N, C-alpha and C positions, 0 to 999 in steps of 0.2 A: 093474391100477390103480397098483401101486407103480412099475412101469416107466414108466407115463405121467407120474406125478408126478416121477420122476427126470429124465425127458426135459424136462419143463417147467422144473424147477429148473436143469438144465444149460443150457438155452437162456437162462434169465434171467441166470445167472452170466456166460455168454458175452456177452450183450448189455450187461450192466453193465460188464464189463471193456473192451469196445470203446468204450462211452460214456466211461469214465474215460480211456482212452487218447486219444480224440479231444479231450476237454476239456484234457488235458495238452498235446497238440500245439498246440491253439488258444492256450492260455496262453503257451506258448513263442514262438509266432509273433507274438502281440501284444507280448510283451516285446521281441522282436528288432526288430519294426517301430518300436516306441517308441524304442528305443535308436538305431536307424538314423536316424530322423527327427530325434532330438535331436542326433546327430552332424552331420548335414547342416545343420541349423539353426545349430549352433555354428560350423561351417566358413563358413557364410554370413555370420555376424556378424563373424568375424575377417578 
């Protein structure tokens, strides 16, 4: 029973870490795309 619980806990921690990593990457991508679109829009204006 203890090993089963440890396995479930380990799986949950791995899933949570992966989810946090994906969320961080998505945030970075959205920031980068926002900055890139802002730069191109700024270049378009000038």
